[in-house]
PDB file as gemmi writes it, atoms N, CA and C in Angstrom:
CRYST1    1.000    1.000    1.000  90.00  90.00  90.00 P 1                      
ATOM      1  N   ARG A   1       0.823  -1.194   0.000  1.00  0.00           N  
ATOM      2  CA  ARG A   1       0.000   0.000   0.000  1.00  0.00           C  
ATOM      3  C   ARG A   1       0.873   1.266   0.000  1.00  0.00           C  
ATOM      4  N   TRP A   2       1.950   1.259   0.776  1.00  0.00           N  
ATOM      5  CA  TRP A   2       2.770   2.460   0.835  1.00  0.00           C  
ATOM      6  C   TRP A   2       3.460   2.749  -0.487  1.00  0.00           C  
ATOM      7  N   LYS A   3       3.757   1.699  -1.255  1.00  0.00           N  
ATOM      8  CA  LYS A   3       4.357   1.931  -2.573  1.00  0.00           C  
ATOM      9  C   LYS A   3       3.368   2.632  -3.502  1.00  0.00           C  
ATOM     10  N   ALA A   4       2.107   2.216  -3.442  1.00  0.00           N  
ATOM     11  CA  ALA A   4       1.080   2.865  -4.266  1.00  0.00           C  
ATOM     12  C   ALA A   4       0.901   4.320  -3.842  1.00  0.00           C  
ATOM     13  N   ASN A   5       0.921   4.573  -2.533  1.00  0.00           N  
ATOM     14  CA  ASN A   5       0.810   5.954  -2.054  1.00  0.00           C  
ATOM     15  C   ASN A   5       1.997   6.785  -2.529  1.00  0.00           C  
ATOM     16  N   GLN A   6       3.189   6.206  -2.493  1.00  0.00           N  
ATOM     17  CA  GLN A   6       4.378   6.928  -2.945  1.00  0.00           C  
ATOM     18  C   GLN A   6       4.266   7.275  -4.427  1.00  0.00           C  
ATOM     19  N   LEU A   7       3.784   6.352  -5.237  1.00  0.00           N  
ATOM     20  CA  LEU A   7       3.643   6.611  -6.668  1.00  0.00           C  
ATOM     21  C   LEU A   7       2.534   7.622  -6.960  1.00  0.00           C  
ATOM     22  N   ASN A   8       1.406   7.500  -6.264  1.00  0.00           N  
ATOM     23  CA  ASN A   8       0.249   8.350  -6.555  1.00  0.00           C  
ATOM     24  C   ASN A   8       0.330   9.737  -5.929  1.00  0.00           C  
ATOM     25  N   HIS A   9       0.905   9.829  -4.729  1.00  0.00           N  
ATOM     26  CA  HIS A   9       0.848  11.089  -3.976  1.00  0.00           C  
ATOM     27  C   HIS A   9       2.223  11.669  -3.670  1.00  0.00           C  
ATOM     28  N   GLU A  10       3.285  11.007  -4.141  1.00  0.00           N  
ATOM     29  CA  GLU A  10       4.663  11.417  -3.872  1.00  0.00           C  
ATOM     30  C   GLU A  10       4.957  11.465  -2.376  1.00  0.00           C  
ATOM     31  N   SER A  11       4.231  10.662  -1.620  1.00  0.00           N  
ATOM     32  CA  SER A  11       4.430  10.536  -0.182  1.00  0.00           C  
ATOM     33  C   SER A  11       3.832   9.204   0.242  1.00  0.00           C  
ATOM     34  N   VAL A  12       4.381   8.625   1.307  1.00  0.00           N  
ATOM     35  CA  VAL A  12       3.803   7.375   1.792  1.00  0.00           C  
ATOM     36  C   VAL A  12       2.515   7.628   2.569  1.00  0.00           C  
ATOM     37  N   ILE A  13       2.273   8.885   2.918  1.00  0.00           N  
ATOM     38  CA  ILE A  13       1.055   9.258   3.641  1.00  0.00           C  
ATOM     39  C   ILE A  13       0.058   9.826   2.635  1.00  0.00           C  
ATOM     40  N   PRO A  14      -1.115   9.216   2.479  1.00  0.00           N  
ATOM     41  CA  PRO A  14      -2.096   9.737   1.519  1.00  0.00           C  
ATOM     42  C   PRO A  14      -2.678  11.061   2.009  1.00  0.00           C  
ATOM     43  N   PRO A  15      -3.172  11.911   1.094  1.00  0.00           N  
ATOM     44  CA  PRO A  15      -3.767  13.183   1.512  1.00  0.00           C  
ATOM     45  C   PRO A  15      -5.044  12.955   2.318  1.00  0.00           C  
ATOM     46  N   VAL A  16      -5.376  13.944   3.126  1.00  0.00           N  
ATOM     47  CA  VAL A  16      -6.563  13.868   3.971  1.00  0.00           C  
ATOM     48  C   VAL A  16      -7.811  14.034   3.114  1.00  0.00           C  
ATOM     49  N   ASN A  17      -8.831  13.260   3.403  1.00  0.00           N  
ATOM     50  CA  ASN A  17     -10.101  13.350   2.691  1.00  0.00           C  
ATOM     51  C   ASN A  17     -10.841  14.610   3.154  1.00  0.00           C  
ATOM     52  N   PRO A  18     -11.163  15.566   2.259  1.00  0.00           N  
ATOM     53  CA  PRO A  18     -11.849  16.794   2.685  1.00  0.00           C  
ATOM     54  C   PRO A  18     -13.294  16.557   3.105  1.00  0.00           C  
ATOM     55  N   LEU A  19     -13.881  15.423   2.751  1.00  0.00           N  
ATOM     56  CA  LEU A  19     -15.268  15.138   3.111  1.00  0.00           C  
ATOM     57  C   LEU A  19     -15.367  14.337   4.404  1.00  0.00           C  
ATOM     58  N   GLN A  20     -14.278  14.267   5.130  1.00  0.00           N  
ATOM     59  CA  GLN A  20     -14.251  13.487   6.360  1.00  0.00           C  
ATOM     60  C   GLN A  20     -14.990  14.234   7.465  1.00  0.00           C  
ATOM     61  N   GLY A  21     -15.714  13.518   8.294  1.00  0.00           N  
ATOM     62  CA  GLY A  21     -16.436  14.122   9.399  1.00  0.00           C  
ATOM     63  C   GLY A  21     -17.922  14.227   9.108  1.00  0.00           C  
ATOM     64  N   ARG A  22     -18.643  14.745  10.085  1.00  0.00           N  
ATOM     65  CA  ARG A  22     -20.091  14.880   9.946  1.00  0.00           C  
ATOM     66  C   ARG A  22     -20.439  16.068   9.059  1.00  0.00           C  
ATOM     67  N   PRO A  23     -21.517  15.985   8.294  1.00  0.00           N  
ATOM     68  CA  PRO A  23     -21.960  17.149   7.514  1.00  0.00           C  
ATOM     69  C   PRO A  23     -22.485  18.232   8.452  1.00  0.00           C  
ATOM     70  N   GLN A  24     -22.325  19.475   8.043  1.00  0.00           N  
ATOM     71  CA  GLN A  24     -22.781  20.588   8.869  1.00  0.00           C  
ATOM     72  C   GLN A  24     -24.297  20.688   8.832  1.00  0.00           C  
ATOM     73  N   ILE A  25     -24.878  21.043   9.977  1.00  0.00           N  
ATOM     74  CA  ILE A  25     -26.323  21.212  10.065  1.00  0.00           C  
ATOM     75  C   ILE A  25     -26.714  22.601   9.572  1.00  0.00           C  
ATOM     76  N   LEU A  26     -25.911  23.598   9.917  1.00  0.00           N  
ATOM     77  CA  LEU A  26     -26.211  24.974   9.523  1.00  0.00           C  
ATOM     78  C   LEU A  26     -25.561  25.284   8.180  1.00  0.00           C  
ATOM     79  N   ASN A  27     -26.274  26.062   7.366  1.00  0.00           N  
ATOM     80  CA  ASN A  27     -25.690  26.486   6.097  1.00  0.00           C  
ATOM     81  C   ASN A  27     -24.770  27.687   6.358  1.00  0.00           C  
ATOM     82  N   PRO A  28     -24.021  28.166   5.359  1.00  0.00           N  
ATOM     83  CA  PRO A  28     -23.078  29.264   5.595  1.00  0.00           C  
ATOM     84  C   PRO A  28     -23.729  30.543   6.128  1.00  0.00           C  
ATOM     85  N   ASP A  29     -24.927  30.890   5.660  1.00  0.00           N  
ATOM     86  CA  ASP A  29     -25.597  32.095   6.165  1.00  0.00           C  
ATOM     87  C   ASP A  29     -25.963  31.947   7.637  1.00  0.00           C  
ATOM     88  N   GLN A  30     -26.456  30.778   8.010  1.00  0.00           N  
ATOM     89  CA  GLN A  30     -26.817  30.541   9.402  1.00  0.00           C  
ATOM     90  C   GLN A  30     -25.573  30.533  10.292  1.00  0.00           C  
ATOM     91  N   THR A  31     -24.494  29.974   9.791  1.00  0.00           N  
ATOM     92  CA  THR A  31     -23.246  29.977  10.547  1.00  0.00           C  
ATOM     93  C   THR A  31     -22.754  31.401  10.755  1.00  0.00           C  
ATOM     94  N   HIS A  32     -22.852  32.233   9.722  1.00  0.00           N  
ATOM     95  CA  HIS A  32     -22.449  33.635   9.840  1.00  0.00           C  
ATOM     96  C   HIS A  32     -23.302  34.351  10.880  1.00  0.00           C  
ATOM     97  N   ASP A  33     -24.614  34.133  10.853  1.00  0.00           N  
ATOM     98  CA  ASP A  33     -25.503  34.751  11.839  1.00  0.00           C  
ATOM     99  C   ASP A  33     -25.137  34.318  13.253  1.00  0.00           C  
ATOM    100  N   LEU A  34     -24.830  33.053  13.431  1.00  0.00           N  
ATOM    101  CA  LEU A  34     -24.460  32.546  14.753  1.00  0.00           C  
ATOM    102  C   LEU A  34     -23.150  33.164  15.228  1.00  0.00           C  
ATOM    103  N   LEU A  35     -22.164  33.250  14.353  1.00  0.00           N  
ATOM    104  CA  LEU A  35     -20.889  33.852  14.735  1.00  0.00           C  
ATOM    105  C   LEU A  35     -21.043  35.335  15.039  1.00  0.00           C  
ATOM    106  N   THR A  36     -21.919  36.023  14.308  1.00  0.00           N  
ATOM    107  CA  THR A  36     -22.200  37.430  14.596  1.00  0.00           C  
ATOM    108  C   THR A  36     -22.846  37.571  15.962  1.00  0.00           C  
ATOM    109  N   LEU A  37     -23.798  36.704  16.266  1.00  0.00           N  
ATOM    110  CA  LEU A  37     -24.445  36.715  17.574  1.00  0.00           C  
ATOM    111  C   LEU A  37     -23.422  36.510  18.682  1.00  0.00           C  
ATOM    112  N   LEU A  38     -22.527  35.566  18.511  1.00  0.00           N  
ATOM    113  CA  LEU A  38     -21.528  35.294  19.539  1.00  0.00           C  
ATOM    114  C   LEU A  38     -20.515  36.427  19.671  1.00  0.00           C  
ATOM    115  N   ALA A  39     -20.242  37.130  18.582  1.00  0.00           N  
ATOM    116  CA  ALA A  39     -19.348  38.286  18.663  1.00  0.00           C  
ATOM    117  C   ALA A  39     -20.006  39.420  19.441  1.00  0.00           C  
ATOM    118  N   GLU A  40     -21.332  39.561  19.290  1.00  0.00           N  
ATOM    119  CA  GLU A  40     -22.063  40.617  19.988  1.00  0.00           C  
ATOM    120  C   GLU A  40     -22.338  40.258  21.445  1.00  0.00           C  
ATOM    121  N   ALA A  41     -22.509  38.967  21.738  1.00  0.00           N  
ATOM    122  CA  ALA A  41     -22.846  38.531  23.098  1.00  0.00           C  
ATOM    123  C   ALA A  41     -22.024  37.294  23.459  1.00  0.00           C  
ATOM    124  N   PRO A  42     -20.722  37.468  23.711  1.00  0.00           N  
ATOM    125  CA  PRO A  42     -19.874  36.305  23.991  1.00  0.00           C  
ATOM    126  C   PRO A  42     -20.173  35.631  25.331  1.00  0.00           C  
ATOM    127  N   GLU A  43     -20.977  36.271  26.167  1.00  0.00           N  
ATOM    128  CA  GLU A  43     -21.282  35.698  27.479  1.00  0.00           C  
ATOM    129  C   GLU A  43     -22.431  34.699  27.440  1.00  0.00           C  
ATOM    130  N   MET A  44     -22.986  34.430  26.258  1.00  0.00           N  
ATOM    131  CA  MET A  44     -24.117  33.503  26.153  1.00  0.00           C  
ATOM    132  C   MET A  44     -23.708  32.091  26.559  1.00  0.00           C  
ATOM    133  N   TYR A  45     -24.606  31.426  27.264  1.00  0.00           N  
ATOM    134  CA  TYR A  45     -24.400  30.030  27.640  1.00  0.00           C  
ATOM    135  C   TYR A  45     -24.863  29.125  26.500  1.00  0.00           C  
ATOM    136  N   LEU A  46     -24.417  27.879  26.538  1.00  0.00           N  
ATOM    137  CA  LEU A  46     -24.738  26.938  25.473  1.00  0.00           C  
ATOM    138  C   LEU A  46     -26.239  26.739  25.327  1.00  0.00           C  
ATOM    139  N   ASP A  47     -26.975  26.678  26.433  1.00  0.00           N  
ATOM    140  CA  ASP A  47     -28.426  26.482  26.328  1.00  0.00           C  
ATOM    141  C   ASP A  47     -29.095  27.675  25.659  1.00  0.00           C  
ATOM    142  N   GLU A  48     -28.585  28.884  25.878  1.00  0.00           N  
ATOM    143  CA  GLU A  48     -29.126  30.073  25.210  1.00  0.00           C  
ATOM    144  C   GLU A  48     -28.820  30.042  23.714  1.00  0.00           C  
ATOM    145  N   ILE A  49     -27.642  29.576  23.361  1.00  0.00           N  
ATOM    146  CA  ILE A  49     -27.270  29.465  21.947  1.00  0.00           C  
ATOM    147  C   ILE A  49     -28.157  28.428  21.258  1.00  0.00           C  
ATOM    148  N   MET A  50     -28.385  27.297  21.925  1.00  0.00           N  
ATOM    149  CA  MET A  50     -29.246  26.259  21.346  1.00  0.00           C  
ATOM    150  C   MET A  50     -30.673  26.765  21.177  1.00  0.00           C  
ATOM    151  N   ASP A  51     -31.179  27.541  22.147  1.00  0.00           N  
ATOM    152  CA  ASP A  51     -32.516  28.124  22.020  1.00  0.00           C  
ATOM    153  C   ASP A  51     -32.576  29.075  20.835  1.00  0.00           C  
ATOM    154  N   TRP A  52     -31.549  29.907  20.665  1.00  0.00           N  
ATOM    155  CA  TRP A  52     -31.520  30.854  19.551  1.00  0.00           C  
ATOM    156  C   TRP A  52     -31.535  30.107  18.220  1.00  0.00           C  
ATOM    157  N   VAL A  53     -30.725  29.062  18.114  1.00  0.00           N  
ATOM    158  CA  VAL A  53     -30.692  28.280  16.871  1.00  0.00           C  
ATOM    159  C   VAL A  53     -32.057  27.653  16.613  1.00  0.00           C  
ATOM    160  N   ALA A  54     -32.681  27.111  17.657  1.00  0.00           N  
ATOM    161  CA  ALA A  54     -33.982  26.449  17.489  1.00  0.00           C  
ATOM    162  C   ALA A  54     -35.074  27.437  17.092  1.00  0.00           C  
ATOM    163  N   LEU A  55     -35.015  28.660  17.614  1.00  0.00           N  
ATOM    164  CA  LEU A  55     -36.075  29.639  17.355  1.00  0.00           C  
ATOM    165  C   LEU A  55     -35.875  30.422  16.062  1.00  0.00           C  
ATOM    166  N   TYR A  56     -34.645  30.816  15.777  1.00  0.00           N  
ATOM    167  CA  TYR A  56     -34.415  31.769  14.689  1.00  0.00           C  
ATOM    168  C   TYR A  56     -33.764  31.178  13.447  1.00  0.00           C  
ATOM    169  N   GLN A  57     -33.291  29.960  13.519  1.00  0.00           N  
ATOM    170  CA  GLN A  57     -32.626  29.359  12.368  1.00  0.00           C  
ATOM    171  C   GLN A  57     -33.303  28.039  12.029  1.00  0.00           C  
ATOM    172  N   PRO A  58     -34.231  28.040  11.093  1.00  0.00           N  
ATOM    173  CA  PRO A  58     -34.881  26.770  10.732  1.00  0.00           C  
ATOM    174  C   PRO A  58     -33.866  25.813  10.104  1.00  0.00           C  
ATOM    175  N   VAL A  59     -33.685  24.685  10.727  1.00  0.00           N  
ATOM    176  CA  VAL A  59     -32.735  23.687  10.237  1.00  0.00           C  
ATOM    177  C   VAL A  59     -33.502  22.675   9.409  1.00  0.00           C  
ATOM    178  N   SER A  60     -33.040  22.468   8.188  1.00  0.00           N  
ATOM    179  CA  SER A  60     -33.745  21.523   7.319  1.00  0.00           C  
ATOM    180  C   SER A  60     -33.115  20.166   7.345  1.00  0.00           C  
TER     181      SER A  60                                                      
END                                                                             
C-alpha cells in the first residue's frame, strides 16, 4: 500500500479526505448569523445558543 501511495501522492502518507467528518447542520448564512451573535454577546451560555438556533434558524 505504501508503494502505491508513494507513486500516486509522492508521499507514503495519503492526503486527507476533505469530506471526512459529519456534515454541517447549519448552512453558511446561518453559521455567519451565529458567529455574529456570539461576537455581539460572547457571554451567552450553550443552552441560550441552542434556544436561539432552534427559534431563529430553521434547520432543514
